DODREN-684435 format. One line per 2 residues: number of its first residue (from 1); for each residue x, y, z of C-alpha. Coordinates in nm, 3 decimals. Layout:
// DODREN-684435
NUM	X,Y,Z  ...
This chain:
// DODREN-684435
1	0.002,0.022,0.000  0.134,0.357,-0.071
3	0.079,0.487,0.254  -0.135,0.461,0.600
5	-0.453,0.635,0.515  -0.808,0.688,0.648
7	-0.928,0.507,0.335  -0.799,0.236,0.158
9	-0.752,0.137,-0.257  -0.961,-0.099,-0.210
11	-1.235,0.092,-0.029  -1.212,0.395,-0.335
13	-1.281,0.102,-0.613  -1.554,-0.080,-0.416
15	-1.718,0.255,-0.390  -1.740,0.256,-0.816
17	-1.819,-0.100,-0.850  -2.113,-0.161,-1.111
19	-2.036,0.195,-1.248  -1.969,0.258,-1.617
21	-1.643,0.442,-1.707  -1.548,0.465,-1.359
23	-1.145,0.396,-1.404  -1.074,0.749,-1.427
25	-1.246,0.867,-1.119  -1.095,0.575,-0.968
27	-0.745,0.676,-1.035  -0.819,1.042,-0.960
29	-0.927,0.986,-0.584  -0.639,0.710,-0.572
31	-0.375,0.985,-0.664  -0.591,1.258,-0.437
33	-0.537,1.026,-0.139  -0.226,0.866,-0.203
35	-0.039,1.144,-0.437  0.066,0.906,-0.692
37	-0.016,0.542,-0.852  0.221,0.304,-0.828
39	0.249,-0.024,-0.988  0.167,-0.247,-0.641
41	-0.165,0.013,-0.666  -0.242,-0.087,-1.042
43	-0.246,-0.471,-0.938  -0.464,-0.405,-0.626
45	-0.730,-0.218,-0.897  -0.702,-0.480,-1.136
47	-0.755,-0.745,-0.885  -1.062,-0.541,-0.728
49	-1.243,-0.451,-1.030  -1.283,-0.538,-1.398
51	-0.996,-0.359,-1.525  -0.695,-0.554,-1.667
53	-0.367,-0.402,-1.529  -0.242,-0.340,-1.886
55	-0.574,-0.108,-1.942  -0.516,0.048,-1.622
57	-0.143,0.106,-1.702  -0.222,0.245,-2.035
59	-0.485,0.484,-1.860  -0.233,0.636,-1.612
61	0.065,0.664,-1.851  -0.133,0.842,-2.095
63	-0.308,1.130,-1.904  -0.032,1.328,-1.748
65	-0.271,1.412,-1.417  -0.173,1.042,-1.299
67	0.202,1.015,-1.151  0.350,0.697,-1.102
69	0.637,0.773,-0.864  0.587,0.919,-0.515
71	0.631,1.309,-0.546  0.845,1.511,-0.360
73	0.747,1.730,-0.067  0.703,2.042,-0.289
75	0.586,2.049,-0.609  0.735,2.336,-0.840
77	0.553,2.393,-1.171  0.750,2.599,-1.426
79	0.515,2.783,-1.678  0.641,2.741,-2.032
81	0.346,2.963,-2.175  0.435,3.229,-2.467
83	0.436,3.508,-2.202  0.692,3.328,-1.990
85	0.866,3.195,-2.258  0.959,3.531,-2.435
87	1.065,3.630,-2.048  1.318,3.411,-1.984
89	1.096,3.069,-1.894  1.433,2.869,-1.962
91	1.646,3.062,-1.714  1.385,2.964,-1.448
93	1.459,2.632,-1.518  1.800,2.688,-1.523
95	1.814,2.814,-1.234  1.597,2.579,-1.045
97	1.756,2.279,-1.170  2.116,2.431,-1.123
99	1.999,2.478,-0.726  1.843,2.155,-0.661
101	2.093,1.947,-0.888  1.825,1.828,-1.136
103	1.917,1.708,-1.490  1.576,1.699,-1.599
105	1.236,1.747,-1.449  1.100,1.494,-1.189
107	1.187,1.438,-0.831  1.559,1.561,-0.628
109	1.732,1.286,-0.493  1.624,1.381,-0.128
111	1.269,1.385,-0.223  1.209,1.748,-0.118
113	1.096,1.861,-0.457  0.941,1.745,-0.755
115	0.982,2.001,-1.065  0.751,1.972,-1.365
117	0.675,2.224,-1.659  0.314,2.333,-1.722
119	0.166,2.503,-2.054  0.038,2.767,-1.877
121	-0.044,2.896,-1.534  -0.250,3.173,-1.620
123	-0.054,3.458,-1.512  0.126,3.624,-1.805
125	0.121,3.966,-1.638  0.339,3.833,-1.406
127	0.573,3.631,-1.645  0.824,3.477,-1.590
129	0.621,3.245,-1.301  0.646,2.922,-1.105
131	0.409,2.755,-0.891  0.523,2.598,-0.566
133	0.268,2.403,-0.353  -0.006,2.599,-0.500
135	0.148,2.940,-0.485  0.249,3.173,-0.763
137	0.587,3.341,-0.771  0.608,3.597,-1.061
139	0.868,3.860,-1.238  1.133,3.602,-1.178
141	1.501,3.672,-1.117  1.786,3.441,-1.087
143	1.857,3.559,-0.734  1.491,3.569,-0.611
145	1.448,3.208,-0.753  1.715,3.097,-0.532
147	1.581,3.306,-0.225  1.216,3.156,-0.284
149	1.376,2.789,-0.328  1.557,2.865,0.054
151	1.236,2.927,0.206  1.169,2.567,0.166
């Protein structure tokens, strides 16, 4: 099991028994409760539902909303929208990668941060922007990126 929670994967699956098209809602609820969907979780879903493991895996890996690895304690989203792109979003990415010692998007070795790119955060007037744990940080410069990351 992913982690001790008040609700189990089996409880979630059973809520959707005999409901057509329930796979995505099942996966969404599991991700909401456990923050990701592991291989073991896929096996549990399959054993307790009508869905084959291969079908579940196909859905989980097709939709970017689903994560297959446990995320870090803090989630950083780097905006790659047009306004951010023309206002040095690549510099934002480069500074974050350098500070967190990342070679690519993903989770840091200490599991403190997960960094991902997003198409747009909808904060174009603040470009370039990033979001950490749901809070937007705008008008980013290399110096203030470093200061922000030290807060975590």
